N, C-alpha and C positions, 0 to 999 in steps of 0.2 A: 626419197625412197627409203622405206623402213622395212626390214626383214627381221622377224622375230619368231621365236618358238618358246614354249614352256612345257614342262611336264616333270613328273617324278615317278621313278620306279624303284621298288625296294626288292632286294634279294633276300629271301628267307626260305629256309628249308629245314626239315626235321631229318637229321641224319642218324636216327635210331629207330629200331623197330624190327619186325620179323621178316621184312622183304629182303631180297637179294641185295648185296652191296652195290651192284651196278645200278639197280633200280633206285636205291636211296641216293646215290651220287648224281644220277641223271636229273634228279629233282632240284639240285642246287644250281639253277640256271634261270636267268631272266632275260627277256628281250623287250625292246620298246621301239616305238616309232612316234615321233613328235612332228606333226605337220608344220611347215613354215607358213607363217601368216605374212602377207605382203601388203603394204600400203604404198601408194604413190600419190602424192599431192599433185594434182594437175598444175602444170606451169603454163601461164598464158599472159600475153600482153596485147593491147589493142593492135590489130592488124598483123599479128604473128601467129604461127602455128601453136596448137595446144596438144600436149602429150598426156594421155591418161591411160589407166588400165582399161582393157577392153571388157565390156560387160558380157557375161558375168565373169568376174575375176577369180572366183573360187576354184573352178576346175584347173586353171593353170597353176595357181598357188598350191592347191591341195596335192598336186602330183609330186612335189618336192617335200622332203622331210629330213630330219636328223634321226638316224636309226642306229641302234646299238644292241649289244648283248654282252653278258658277262656271267661268269660262274665256272662250274667244273664241266669238263668235257673229256672224252677219251683222247689220249695222246695219239698223234699221227702214226707212231711206230707200233701202236697197239699194246704197249706195256704201261699200264696204269692210267692215271688221270692227270690233268693239268688245269691250273687256273687260267682263265683267259678274259680279255676285255677287248671289245671292238667298237669303234665309233666311226660312222660314215655320214656323209652328206649326199643325198640324192640330187641329181641335176635339177636346177631351177631355170625354167624357161617361162617368161612372161609374155602374154598376149597384150599388146598395146594398140591404142587407137591414136592416130595422128590426124588432127583436124587442121587443115591448112586453108585459109581463105582463098588462096590462089589455085591450089591443086585439088582441093577437096579432101575427102576422108579416106584414109587408108589404114589397113590392119597390118601389124607387124608382129613378129615373134622375136623376142630378145633373149638370148642365152645369158643369164647372169652368173650362174655357178655351174661348173662341171661336176660330175660325180667325183667325190674326193674321199679317200680314206684318211681319217684324222688320227686314229689310233688302232694299231693291230698288235696286241701284246699277249704273250703267253709265258707262263712259268711252270715248268714241270715239277 
């Protein structure tokens, strides 16, 4: 089983101009979502069951991603702004097909990863 993702997001903002300060600061924010790509090499031996990703595998794998955001946001107490960074994993559930020469073919859903918060940081 191989689970991977890749991507790159850059935070850039112009904090000068004639706009209101709140409008300028709100622009210093970036969010991203990198879908998880899942590969499962089918395992099989003569006379035994075979486990593989159900076709099509894309909808199950595309539902999960690593998501995050960072930048400036208004503080929860309403006084000023704070830097923040958040990184989360969305739940990953795979649809698999089990082909057994004795029992036949069956579809199964396997939960691989729950929803997880990896980082939730803020600095006023």
